[in-house]
C-alpha positions as CSV (number, residue, x, y, z in Angstrom):
1,M,95.8,39.7,123.7
2,S,99.5,40.2,122.1
3,G,102.0,42.1,123.8
4,L,102.0,45.1,121.5
5,S,98.3,45.2,121.8
6,Q,98.4,45.4,125.4
7,L,100.9,48.3,125.3
8,I,98.6,50.4,123.1
9,S,95.2,49.4,124.7
10,R,93.6,52.1,126.8
11,D,92.2,49.1,129.1
12,S,95.7,48.4,130.1
13,Y,96.0,51.7,131.8
14,L,94.7,53.5,134.9
15,L,95.5,57.1,135.7
16,T,97.1,57.6,139.1
17,G,98.3,60.5,141.1
18,L,101.8,59.4,140.6
19,S,101.5,58.8,136.8
20,V,99.9,62.1,136.1
21,A,102.6,63.9,138.1
22,N,105.3,62.4,136.1
23,G,103.4,63.0,132.9
24,L,103.0,66.8,133.7
25,T,106.6,67.1,134.9
26,A,107.6,65.4,131.4
27,A,105.7,68.1,129.5
28,A,107.0,70.9,131.7
29,V,110.7,69.8,131.3
30,L,110.2,69.5,127.5
31,A,108.5,72.8,127.4
32,I,111.6,74.4,129.2
33,G,113.9,72.8,126.7
34,L,112.0,74.1,123.8
35,V,112.1,77.7,125.4
36,I,116.0,77.4,125.7
37,L,116.3,76.2,122.3
38,W,114.4,79.1,121.2
39,R,116.2,81.6,123.2
40,G,119.6,80.2,122.0
41,R,118.5,80.4,118.5
42,S,119.5,76.6,118.1
43,A,123.1,77.5,119.2
44,P,125.1,74.2,120.0
45,L,124.7,74.9,123.8
46,S,121.1,75.4,123.7
47,R,120.7,72.2,121.4
48,A,122.7,70.2,124.0
49,F,120.3,71.3,126.9
50,F,117.4,70.4,124.7
51,A,118.5,67.0,124.2
52,G,119.0,66.4,127.8
53,A,115.4,68.0,128.4
54,T,114.0,65.6,125.8
55,A,115.7,62.7,127.3
56,S,114.5,63.4,130.8
57,S,111.0,63.8,129.5
58,A,111.3,60.4,127.9
59,W,112.4,58.8,131.0
60,L,109.5,60.4,133.0
61,I,106.9,59.5,130.3
62,C,108.1,55.6,130.6
63,F,107.8,55.8,134.3
64,A,104.3,57.8,134.1
65,L,103.2,54.6,132.0
66,M,104.6,52.2,134.4
67,Y,102.8,53.6,137.3
68,A,99.5,53.7,135.2
69,S,99.9,50.0,134.1
70,R,97.1,47.4,135.1
71,T,99.3,44.4,134.8
72,A,102.8,43.5,135.6
73,A,103.6,42.6,131.9
74,V,102.7,46.1,130.8
75,A,104.8,47.8,133.3
76,V,107.9,45.6,133.1
77,W,108.0,46.6,129.5
78,W,108.1,50.5,130.2
79,A,110.4,49.8,133.2
80,R,112.9,48.4,130.8
81,L,112.3,50.9,128.1
82,A,113.2,53.8,130.5
83,A,116.7,52.5,130.7
84,V,117.3,53.9,127.1
85,P,116.6,57.5,128.0
86,I,118.7,57.0,131.3
87,G,121.8,56.4,129.1
88,L,121.1,59.3,126.9
89,I,120.5,61.5,129.9
90,A,124.1,60.5,131.0
91,A,125.6,61.4,127.7
92,T,123.8,64.8,127.2
93,A,124.7,65.8,130.6
94,V,128.5,65.3,130.0
95,H,128.4,66.8,126.5
96,F,126.4,69.9,127.7
97,T,129.1,70.4,130.6
98,I,131.9,70.0,128.1
99,W,130.4,72.3,125.3
100,N,129.8,75.0,128.1
101,L,132.9,75.1,129.5
102,R,135.2,73.5,126.7
103,P,138.1,71.9,128.5
104,R,140.2,70.5,125.9
105,R,141.3,67.4,128.0
106,W,137.7,66.1,128.4
107,T,136.4,66.3,124.8
108,L,137.5,62.6,124.4
109,L,135.2,61.7,127.6
110,A,132.4,63.2,125.9
111,S,132.7,61.3,122.7
112,L,133.0,58.2,124.9
113,C,130.1,58.9,126.9
114,W,128.0,58.9,123.7
115,V,129.1,55.3,122.9
116,V,129.2,53.9,126.5
117,F,126.1,55.3,128.1
118,P,123.6,54.7,125.4
119,L,125.0,51.2,124.8
120,I,124.4,50.3,128.4
121,G,120.9,51.7,128.4
122,A,120.0,49.7,125.2
123,V,121.5,46.5,126.7
124,S,119.6,47.2,130.0
125,A,116.2,47.6,127.8
126,T,116.6,44.4,126.1
127,N,118.0,42.1,128.8
128,P,116.1,40.9,131.8
129,I,119.3,40.5,134.1
130,F,119.2,44.2,134.7
131,I,115.4,44.4,135.6
132,A,114.1,41.1,136.2
133,G,110.7,42.2,136.7
134,V,108.1,44.6,138.7
135,R,106.5,44.9,142.1
136,R,103.4,46.2,143.0
137,H,103.2,48.9,145.4
138,T,100.3,51.1,146.6
139,W,101.1,53.8,144.2
140,G,101.8,51.4,141.2
141,Y,104.3,49.0,139.9
142,Y,108.2,49.6,140.2
143,P,111.2,47.6,138.9
144,E,112.7,44.7,141.0
145,A,116.6,45.3,141.4
146,T,119.0,42.9,140.5
147,P,122.7,42.9,141.1
148,L,123.2,44.8,137.8
149,T,120.7,47.3,138.4
150,A,123.5,49.0,140.3
151,L,125.5,49.3,137.1
152,L,122.5,51.1,135.5
153,I,121.9,53.5,138.4
154,G,125.8,53.9,138.7
155,C,125.6,55.0,135.0
156,F,123.4,58.0,136.0
157,G,125.4,58.9,138.9
158,A,128.7,58.7,137.3
159,A,127.5,60.9,134.6
160,M,126.5,63.7,136.9
161,L,129.9,63.8,139.0
162,P,132.1,65.2,136.1
163,P,129.6,68.0,135.3
164,I,129.7,68.9,139.1
165,F,133.6,68.9,139.3
166,L,134.0,71.0,136.2
167,F,131.4,73.5,137.1
168,R,132.8,73.9,140.6
169,R,136.2,74.3,139.1
170,A,134.8,77.0,136.6
171,A,133.1,78.8,139.4
172,L,136.3,79.0,141.3
173,R,138.3,80.5,138.4
174,S,135.6,82.8,136.9
175,H,134.3,86.1,137.7
176,G,131.2,88.1,137.2
177,P,128.3,86.3,135.0
178,A,130.4,83.4,134.1
179,K,131.0,82.7,137.8
180,E,127.3,82.9,138.8
181,S,126.3,80.9,135.7
182,A,128.8,77.9,136.7
183,K,127.5,77.9,140.3
184,E,123.8,77.8,139.1
185,L,124.7,75.0,136.7
186,M,126.6,73.1,139.5
187,L,123.6,73.3,141.6
188,A,121.4,72.0,138.9
189,C,123.6,69.0,138.7
190,I,123.7,68.4,142.5
191,V,119.7,68.6,142.6
192,G,119.6,66.2,139.5
193,L,121.5,63.6,141.7
194,L,118.4,63.7,144.0
195,A,116.6,61.8,141.4
196,F,118.4,58.5,142.9
197,I,115.6,58.7,145.3
198,G,113.5,57.5,142.6
199,Y,115.1,54.2,142.5
200,L,115.1,53.2,146.3
201,P,112.0,51.4,146.0
202,A,113.8,49.1,143.7
203,A,116.1,48.1,146.6
204,G,113.1,47.2,148.7
205,I,112.7,50.5,150.6
206,D,109.0,51.2,150.2
207,I,108.9,55.1,149.9
208,Y,107.0,57.3,147.5
209,P,109.2,57.8,144.4
210,S,109.8,61.5,144.1
211,G,112.8,61.7,141.7
212,Y,110.4,63.4,139.0
213,I,110.7,66.5,141.4
214,A,114.6,66.5,141.3
215,V,114.4,66.3,137.5
216,F,112.1,69.2,137.2
217,A,114.2,71.2,139.5
218,F,117.2,70.3,137.3
219,A,115.5,71.7,134.2
220,V,114.4,74.9,136.1
221,I,117.6,75.7,137.6
222,G,119.6,74.9,134.5
223,G,117.2,76.6,132.1
224,T,117.3,79.8,134.3
225,A,121.1,79.9,134.2
226,L,121.2,79.6,130.4
227,W,118.4,82.1,130.1
228,R,120.2,84.8,132.3
229,Y,123.7,84.2,131.5
230,H,124.3,82.9,128.1
231,E,124.0,84.6,124.7
232,I,125.2,83.7,121.3
233,D,129.0,83.0,121.2
234,L,130.1,85.9,119.3
235,T,133.8,85.2,118.8
236,P,136.3,87.3,116.8
237,E,136.4,84.5,114.3
238,F,132.8,84.2,114.1
239,A,132.3,87.9,113.7
240,A,134.9,87.9,110.9
241,S,133.5,85.3,109.0
242,Q,129.9,86.5,109.1
243,M,131.2,90.1,108.1
244,L,133.1,88.6,105.3
245,G,130.2,86.6,104.2
246,T,127.4,89.4,104.3
247,M,129.5,92.2,103.1
248,K,128.1,93.8,100.0
249,S,131.4,94.6,98.7
250,A,133.7,92.3,96.9
251,V,136.7,91.1,99.1
252,L,139.9,89.3,98.1
253,L,142.8,88.2,100.1
254,V,145.8,87.7,97.7
255,D,149.2,86.4,98.9
256,M,152.6,87.6,97.8
257,N,152.8,84.9,95.1
258,A,149.7,86.7,93.6
259,R,147.4,83.8,94.3
260,I,143.9,84.4,95.5
261,R,143.4,82.8,98.9
262,V,139.9,84.1,100.0
263,A,137.2,85.3,98.0
264,N,133.8,86.3,99.6
265,L,130.4,85.7,98.2
266,A,130.1,89.1,96.9
267,T,133.1,88.6,94.8
268,S,131.5,85.3,93.2
269,A,128.5,87.4,92.6
270,L,130.2,90.2,91.0
271,L,132.5,88.1,88.7
272,G,130.1,85.1,88.0
273,Y,132.7,82.6,89.5
274,K,131.9,79.9,92.0
275,P,133.7,80.4,95.3
276,E,135.9,77.3,94.7
277,E,136.9,78.5,91.5
278,L,138.6,81.5,92.6
279,A,140.4,79.9,95.5
280,G,144.0,79.2,94.7
281,A,143.6,80.9,91.4
282,P,146.3,83.5,90.1
283,L,145.2,87.2,90.5
284,R,145.7,87.7,86.7
285,K,142.5,85.4,86.0
286,I,140.4,88.5,87.0
287,F,142.6,91.6,86.7
288,E,142.7,93.3,83.4
289,T,146.6,94.1,83.3
290,D,149.6,93.9,81.2
291,P,150.5,90.1,80.9
292,N,154.1,91.1,81.1
293,L,153.5,92.7,84.5
294,S,155.2,90.4,86.9
295,S,153.2,89.2,90.0
296,G,155.3,91.4,92.6
297,K,154.7,94.4,90.4
298,L,151.0,93.6,90.2
299,L,150.7,93.5,93.9
300,N,152.7,96.5,94.6
301,S,151.1,98.8,91.8
302,S,148.1,99.4,93.8
303,G,149.7,100.4,97.1
304,V,147.0,101.5,99.7
305,L,145.1,104.0,97.8
306,E,141.6,103.7,96.3
307,Q,141.5,103.4,92.6
308,M,139.4,102.6,89.6
309,M,140.2,99.1,88.3
310,I,138.7,96.8,85.7
311,W,138.3,93.4,86.8
312,R,137.5,90.5,84.2
313,A,134.2,88.4,84.9
314,A,133.8,84.7,84.1
315,D,132.1,85.3,81.0
316,G,135.0,87.7,79.8
317,T,133.1,91.0,80.4
318,R,135.0,93.8,81.9
319,V,133.6,95.1,85.2
320,D,134.4,98.7,86.3
321,V,135.1,98.6,90.1
322,L,136.3,101.1,92.6
323,A,138.8,99.3,94.7
324,S,140.9,99.9,97.8
325,S,143.8,97.6,98.6
326,S,146.2,97.4,101.6
327,F,149.0,95.1,102.6
328,V,148.3,92.5,105.5
329,R,151.5,92.4,107.7
330,D,153.1,89.9,110.1
331,D,154.2,91.3,113.6
332,A,157.4,92.2,112.2
333,G,155.8,94.4,109.6
334,A,156.7,92.1,106.6
335,P,154.0,92.0,104.0
336,L,152.2,88.8,103.9
337,G,149.7,89.4,101.2
338,V,147.1,92.0,99.9
339,V,143.5,92.8,100.7
340,Y,141.3,94.2,98.2
341,V,137.9,95.7,99.0
342,A,135.9,96.8,95.7
343,S,132.4,97.7,94.7
344,D,130.9,97.6,91.3
345,Y,131.0,101.1,90.1
346,T,129.0,100.4,87.2
347,E,125.9,100.4,89.4
348,R,127.0,103.5,91.2
349,K,127.6,105.3,87.9
350,R,124.0,104.3,86.6
351,A,122.5,105.5,90.0
352,D,124.4,108.8,89.8
353,E,123.2,109.1,86.2
354,A,119.5,108.5,87.4
355,V,120.0,111.1,90.0
356,R,121.3,113.5,87.7
357,E,118.4,112.8,85.2
358,S,115.8,113.3,88.0
359,E,117.5,116.7,88.8
360,Q,117.5,117.5,85.3
361,R,113.8,116.9,85.0
362,Y,113.1,119.0,88.2
363,R,115.3,121.7,86.7
364,A,113.4,121.7,83.4
365,L,110.0,122.0,85.3
366,F,111.6,124.9,87.2
367,D,113.7,126.8,84.6
368,L,111.1,126.5,82.0
369,N,107.9,127.3,84.0
370,P,106.4,130.5,82.5
371,L,105.5,131.8,85.9
372,P,108.1,133.5,88.1
373,M,109.7,130.9,90.8
374,W,112.3,131.0,93.1
375,V,113.9,128.9,96.1
376,Y,114.9,130.8,99.3
377,D,116.8,129.9,102.5
378,F,114.3,130.2,105.4
379,E,116.9,131.1,107.9
380,T,118.8,133.7,105.9
381,L,115.8,134.8,103.4
382,R,118.4,134.7,100.8
383,F,117.5,133.4,97.2
384,I,119.1,130.2,96.3
385,A,117.7,129.7,92.8
386,V,115.5,131.8,90.4
387,N,114.0,130.9,87.0
388,D,114.2,132.9,83.8
389,A,110.5,134.0,84.1
390,A,111.4,135.7,87.6
391,V,114.5,137.4,86.1
392,H,112.5,138.7,83.0
393,H,109.3,139.7,85.1
394,Y,111.1,141.4,87.9
395,G,113.9,143.1,85.9
396,Y,116.8,141.9,88.1
397,K,119.9,139.9,86.5
398,R,120.2,136.5,88.0
399,D,123.5,137.5,89.9
400,E,121.6,140.4,91.4
401,F,118.7,138.1,92.6
402,L,121.1,135.5,94.2
403,S,122.8,138.3,96.3
404,M,119.3,139.7,97.6
405,K,116.9,138.6,100.3
406,I,113.2,137.9,99.7
407,T,112.5,141.5,101.6
408,D,114.4,143.3,99.0
409,I,111.3,142.8,96.5
410,R,108.7,143.8,98.9
411,P,107.7,147.5,99.4
412,Q,109.5,148.8,102.5
413,E,106.2,149.4,104.4
414,D,105.4,145.7,103.9
415,V,108.4,144.3,105.3
416,P,107.6,144.2,109.1
417,S,104.3,142.5,108.4
418,V,106.3,139.8,106.1
419,L,108.7,139.2,108.8
420,A,106.3,138.7,111.3
421,L,104.2,136.3,109.1
422,L,107.2,134.1,108.3
423,P,107.5,132.0,111.5
424,Q,103.7,131.3,111.3
425,L,103.9,129.9,107.6
426,P,102.4,126.3,107.3
427,Q,104.4,123.8,105.1
428,R,102.1,124.9,102.2
429,V,100.8,128.1,101.6
430,G,98.6,129.7,98.8
431,P,97.3,130.9,96.8
432,A,97.8,134.2,98.8
433,I,98.1,137.7,97.5
434,F,101.0,140.0,98.3
435,R,102.6,143.1,97.0
436,H,106.0,142.8,95.2
437,K,108.4,145.5,93.9
438,K,110.1,145.3,90.6
439,K,113.7,146.6,90.0
440,D,112.3,150.0,88.5
441,G,110.2,150.6,91.5
442,T,106.8,149.3,90.3
443,V,104.6,147.5,92.8
444,I,102.8,144.7,91.6
445,D,100.2,142.4,93.1
446,V,101.2,138.6,93.2
447,D,99.3,135.6,93.8
448,I,101.8,133.4,95.7
449,S,101.9,129.7,96.3
450,S,104.7,127.9,98.1
451,F,105.8,124.9,100.1
452,E,108.5,124.0,102.4
453,F,111.1,121.4,102.0
454,I,114.5,120.2,103.6
455,S,117.7,120.1,101.5
456,G,121.2,119.7,102.6
457,G,119.6,119.8,106.2
458,R,118.2,123.3,105.8
459,K,114.7,124.5,105.7
460,R,113.8,125.9,102.3
461,R,110.8,127.1,100.4
462,L,109.8,127.1,96.8
463,V,107.7,129.9,95.7
464,M,105.5,130.2,92.7
465,A,104.1,133.7,92.0
466,R,101.6,134.8,89.4
467,D,101.5,138.5,88.7
468,I,97.7,139.5,89.2
469,T,98.1,143.3,89.1
470,E,96.0,143.6,85.9
471,R,93.4,141.3,87.4
472,Q,93.2,143.4,90.3
473,R,92.9,146.5,88.5
474,S,90.2,145.1,86.1
475,E,88.1,144.1,89.0
476,R,88.4,147.6,90.5
477,L,87.3,149.1,87.1
478,L,84.6,146.5,86.7
479,R,82.8,148.0,90.0
480,E,83.4,151.6,88.9
481,S,81.2,151.7,85.6
482,E,78.6,149.6,84.2
483,A,79.5,150.4,80.8
484,R,83.2,149.5,81.4
485,Y,81.9,146.5,83.3
486,R,80.1,145.3,80.2
487,L,83.3,145.8,77.9
488,L,85.4,144.0,80.5
489,F,82.6,141.6,80.9
490,E,82.8,140.4,77.3
491,R,86.5,140.9,76.5
492,N,88.0,139.6,80.0
493,L,90.4,136.7,79.8
494,A,89.1,135.5,82.9
495,G,85.6,133.8,82.9
496,V,82.8,136.0,84.1
497,Y,79.4,135.2,85.1
498,R,76.2,135.9,86.6
499,T,74.0,133.2,88.3
500,S,71.0,133.0,90.6
501,A,71.2,131.4,93.9
502,A,69.2,128.6,92.6
503,G,71.9,127.8,90.1
504,V,70.6,129.4,87.0
505,I,73.2,130.9,84.6
506,L,72.1,134.6,83.8
507,D,74.9,135.6,81.9
508,C,78.7,134.7,81.2
509,N,81.4,135.5,78.8
510,D,83.0,133.5,76.2
511,A,86.2,133.0,78.4
512,C,83.9,131.5,81.0
513,A,82.4,129.1,78.3
514,R,86.0,128.1,77.0
515,I,87.2,127.3,80.4
516,F,84.3,124.8,80.9
517,G,84.8,123.3,77.4
518,Y,81.9,125.0,75.4
519,S,82.6,126.9,72.1
520,S,80.2,129.7,73.0
521,R,78.5,131.5,75.7
522,E,75.0,130.6,74.3
523,E,75.7,126.8,74.9
524,L,77.0,127.4,78.5
525,L,73.8,129.6,79.2
526,S,71.6,126.5,78.8
527,Q,73.2,124.5,81.5
528,D,72.6,124.5,85.3
529,V,75.4,125.5,87.6
530,S,75.2,122.1,89.6
531,S,76.3,120.2,86.4
532,F,79.8,121.7,87.0
533,Y,80.2,120.6,90.5
534,F,81.7,117.2,91.3
535,D,80.1,117.5,94.8
536,N,76.8,119.3,95.1
537,G,78.1,119.9,98.7
538,D,80.7,122.3,97.4
539,R,78.0,124.6,95.8
540,E,76.0,124.7,99.1
541,R,79.0,125.5,101.1
542,M,80.3,128.4,98.8
543,L,76.5,129.7,99.1
544,E,76.7,129.7,102.9
545,Q,80.0,131.5,102.7
546,L,78.5,134.1,100.4
547,R,75.4,134.7,102.6
548,E,77.8,135.0,105.6
549,H,80.5,137.2,104.3
550,G,79.1,138.8,101.0
551,S,81.9,137.8,99.0
552,L,84.6,135.4,98.3
553,T,88.1,136.0,97.2
554,N,90.6,133.8,95.6
555,L,88.7,130.7,96.3
556,E,90.3,127.5,94.6
557,L,87.7,125.1,93.2
558,R,88.0,121.8,91.3
559,L,84.9,121.8,88.8
560,R,83.8,119.6,85.7
561,R,84.3,120.5,82.2
562,R,81.6,119.5,79.5
563,D,83.7,116.3,78.8
564,G,83.7,115.3,82.5
565,T,87.4,116.2,83.0
566,A,88.3,118.3,85.9
567,V,89.4,122.0,85.7
568,W,91.0,124.0,88.5
569,V,89.8,127.6,88.8
570,L,90.5,130.7,90.9
571,E,87.0,132.1,91.8
572,N,86.0,135.6,93.0
573,A,82.3,136.0,93.7
574,S,79.8,138.3,95.5
575,I,76.2,138.2,96.2
576,L,74.3,141.3,95.2
577,E,72.0,143.3,97.6
578,G,69.2,145.6,96.9
579,R,66.8,145.1,93.8
580,E,69.3,142.4,92.6
581,A,69.4,140.6,96.0
582,G,70.4,136.9,95.6
583,I,72.3,137.4,92.2
584,I,75.9,136.1,92.2
585,E,78.4,137.7,90.2
586,G,81.9,136.3,89.9
587,T,85.0,135.7,87.9
588,I,87.1,132.5,87.3
589,I,90.5,131.9,86.2
590,D,91.7,128.6,84.8
591,I,94.5,127.7,87.0
592,T,94.7,124.1,85.9
593,D,98.2,124.2,84.5
594,R,99.5,126.1,87.4
595,K,98.1,123.3,89.8
596,Y,99.4,120.4,87.8
597,A,102.8,122.1,87.5
598,Q,103.0,122.7,91.2
599,E,101.8,119.2,92.0
600,E,104.3,117.7,89.5
601,I,107.2,119.7,91.1
602,E,106.2,118.7,94.6
603,Y,105.9,115.2,93.5
604,Q,109.1,115.0,91.7
605,A,110.9,116.6,94.7
606,Y,109.6,113.8,97.1
607,H,109.1,110.6,94.9
608,D,111.2,108.2,93.0
609,V,110.2,108.4,89.3
610,L,110.6,104.8,88.3
611,T,108.5,103.3,91.2
612,G,106.4,106.2,92.5
613,L,107.7,105.4,96.0
614,P,109.0,108.1,98.4
615,N,112.8,109.1,97.7
616,R,115.5,109.6,100.0
617,L,114.3,113.1,100.9
618,L,110.7,112.2,101.9
619,F,111.8,109.0,103.6
620,R,114.4,111.1,106.0
621,D,111.2,113.3,106.8
622,R,109.2,110.4,107.6
623,I,111.9,109.0,109.8
624,S,112.0,112.4,111.8
625,M,108.2,112.2,112.1
626,A,108.2,108.6,113.2
627,L,111.0,109.1,115.8
628,A,109.3,112.1,117.3
629,H,106.0,110.0,117.6
630,A,107.8,107.1,119.1
631,R,109.4,109.4,121.6
632,R,106.1,111.0,122.8
633,A,104.3,107.6,122.8
634,T,107.3,105.8,124.3
635,R,107.1,103.2,121.4
636,G,109.5,101.7,118.9
637,A,110.3,102.2,115.5
638,A,112.4,100.2,112.9
639,I,114.0,100.8,109.6
640,M,115.0,97.9,107.1
641,F,117.6,98.7,104.6
642,L,117.0,96.2,101.5
643,D,119.7,95.4,98.8
644,L,118.2,93.1,95.9
645,D,120.7,90.2,95.4
646,D,122.4,89.8,92.0
647,F,120.1,92.5,90.5
648,K,123.0,93.6,88.1
649,N,122.7,90.0,86.5
650,V,119.0,90.7,85.7
651,N,120.0,93.9,83.8
652,D,122.8,92.2,82.1
653,S,120.8,89.3,81.1
654,V,117.4,90.4,80.3
655,G,118.0,94.2,79.7
656,H,117.3,97.5,81.7
657,T,113.8,97.5,80.6
658,V,113.0,94.3,82.3
659,G,115.1,95.3,85.2
660,D,113.2,98.4,85.6
661,H,109.8,96.6,85.4
662,L,111.2,94.2,88.2
663,L,112.1,97.0,90.6
664,Q,108.5,98.3,90.0
665,S,107.2,94.7,91.0
666,V,109.5,94.5,94.0
667,A,108.2,98.0,95.1
668,S,104.6,97.0,94.7
669,R,105.4,93.7,96.8
670,L,107.1,95.6,99.4
671,V,104.2,98.2,99.9
672,A,101.9,95.2,100.3
673,C,103.8,93.7,103.0
674,V,103.5,96.7,105.3
675,R,100.6,98.8,107.0
676,A,99.3,101.9,105.7
677,E,101.1,103.9,108.3
678,D,104.4,102.5,107.3
679,T,106.7,103.9,104.6
680,V,108.4,102.1,101.7
681,A,110.9,104.1,99.7
682,R,113.6,103.6,97.0
683,M,117.1,105.1,97.9
684,G,118.5,104.5,94.4
685,G,119.6,101.6,92.1
686,D,118.3,98.3,93.7
687,E,118.2,99.5,97.5
688,F,115.0,100.0,99.2
689,T,114.2,101.1,102.7
690,V,111.2,100.2,104.9
691,L,110.1,102.4,107.9
692,L,108.1,100.5,110.5
693,S,106.6,103.0,112.8
694,D,104.8,102.5,116.2
695,V,106.3,98.8,116.7
696,N,106.1,97.1,120.2
697,D,109.2,94.8,120.0
698,G,111.6,93.0,117.9
699,R,109.3,90.0,117.1
700,G,107.0,92.2,115.2
701,T,109.8,93.7,113.2
702,A,111.3,90.0,112.5
703,T,107.8,88.9,111.3
704,V,107.7,91.8,108.9
705,A,111.2,91.1,107.7
706,R,110.4,87.3,107.2
707,K,107.1,88.4,105.3
708,I,109.3,90.7,102.9
709,L,111.8,88.1,102.3
710,D,109.1,85.5,101.4
711,T,107.2,87.9,99.3
712,V,110.1,89.2,97.3
713,N,111.5,85.6,96.8
714,Q,108.4,84.7,95.1
715,P,109.1,84.2,91.1
716,V,107.7,87.0,88.9
717,V,107.2,86.9,85.0
718,I,108.0,90.1,83.3
719,D,107.9,90.5,79.5
720,G,107.9,86.7,79.1
721,H,111.0,86.2,81.5
722,Q,110.3,84.3,84.7
723,L,112.8,85.9,87.5
724,K,113.5,85.2,90.9
725,V,115.4,87.8,93.1
726,T,116.3,87.5,96.8
727,T,117.2,90.3,99.0
728,S,119.4,91.1,102.0
729,I,117.9,93.1,104.8
730,G,119.6,95.2,107.6
731,I,117.5,96.2,110.4
732,A,117.9,99.1,112.8
733,V,115.4,99.6,115.7
734,F,114.6,102.7,117.9
735,P,115.8,103.1,120.5
736,G,117.9,100.2,120.7
737,D,120.1,100.9,117.7
738,G,120.2,104.6,118.0
739,F,118.3,107.7,118.7
740,D,118.2,109.8,115.5
741,A,117.9,109.4,111.7
742,E,121.5,109.1,111.3
């Protein structure tokens, strides 16, 4: 059998207790290295520790296979191969120590170790003068020492002495966590030296080789120190570079010769230049300025104030920016250069216009509504806004309305009950009937619907009123006289009907027929009442209430028209007694327009028109509820702020229509990435927010963020254009990053 065949043949090995112990230790040491690598987010220090753990695991695996070998030929091959990871262990130990403590005079030693120690290990593995053969012991084969074996063992020992020295010096000079970290790492190195015990049998001392225990102890102690005391190295230089690279605003650093020294990625994205094209370029390359203006005047013209400026993009187009500039000065106060921080005002202006358009649509629905409407402050009860219908109907001028409270349009005797009712109002009210008083003193009955919302941090309520005085009077007259009842029955603007409890329509007027889409009452009389209900259970529930209470007042129902469409009606009904027992009489009023107008106003107030997502107002309300729930349940919550990268380029290159469709596609993708109880909102422009409620820890939030990044990054085809956008995400977690919505 050839040498390679022997090495890979299962018949060449027999598991022993020592081989299994070394194999399990190798797996444990490698697992510790992986945990530290994950903990350190692949930082250089964690990578150095992982490299040492990997080399140690390789050495233990070689010895495990040597102990399990059935023949000396196989055992000696693994004994010599183990010299390679020994050299790597020595190099990584020195490298780890120097990277941890960063002594400048020792950096050359680290580089030298990576050359010398692996070379010694490689020579030892290929030359029999270091390991001549193996000797059989009761627990397995073990290398026979030669005079040069001491060089190999000394390599490992020499590698551990500098770390022990450096960590001891660091422990004496440091305080707090740094001192504790240095002490524990020094202890780990001292324990690691005990691995020499594993080579005593090579010198003829027949003891059980337990060096693997020292290696495991070294990994546990060193890994624990890194886990407890070492975080990512957030130096000022690192933080500054990260902030400069991730800022959404364009940042320019210009020297006193009007040449660009530093331009961040946002500047390149804004102007369409590559970063290397801007570095060293004259400032005039991007500034729209008088060509006769000197460089010194150009720098001094901006001062330290915020101002509107015009920059020139790579394609020659003009970009409106809002920029602030300030001088960079030396210790003596002399100016060294100018820093410009600018944002694209074009997108901001477009977002402002979109907000104004949304407000205009809301105002149109409010001001042009034929029903009286107003908004009042819940604390002061003062009117904040009234529409023309309210001004016309109540007789007050607009200025008079805005100086009044809602109690001023109530009869004096009703004010105490109104004040008592206000604290108990739910978020949505209505329809409910109240009495109001006009300017001329006339008392009217009104049907009120209202809903509460937050604006400017204050609780407010939007009210819609329908004057039902005439309807109320008509219903009273209807009960007074049968003759007048018939007259009102036929000519009433409301739908009037008589039915049996079984659902047979006995009589109705033309208005009732028109509400359900029939041209005459005769057509309606041939129908069954059940055909007007989407759910027969609604009919049964109404009958139960009639039998229990005898009448129903102002019941809102969603019924079916002749063509199958829905019609909202306000129904008043009563069940007769005596000789006409079981007969139901009632009236219905078509309130479909009012319902749709009310729903549209509510929807516009809380949702973005383009994407249909919750807007900033609704999102803040959701945040408040999520934080309240998180506090009660002692759970977490997370908010993600997303900004589409280079979205302006999409608008500029393929048009705003495609850009709008892209925003709608991104909105749909974001909704698909989260749970039903989470919230995705559009804050304006290309900015979105995601609220994750009831989260356990940061890992779940990071998983959702990665899912969002991967989903948004997928290409999308819109109107024949294949687009691919990326997004930047900022994450804030409750309670780690704050305790309120701000």
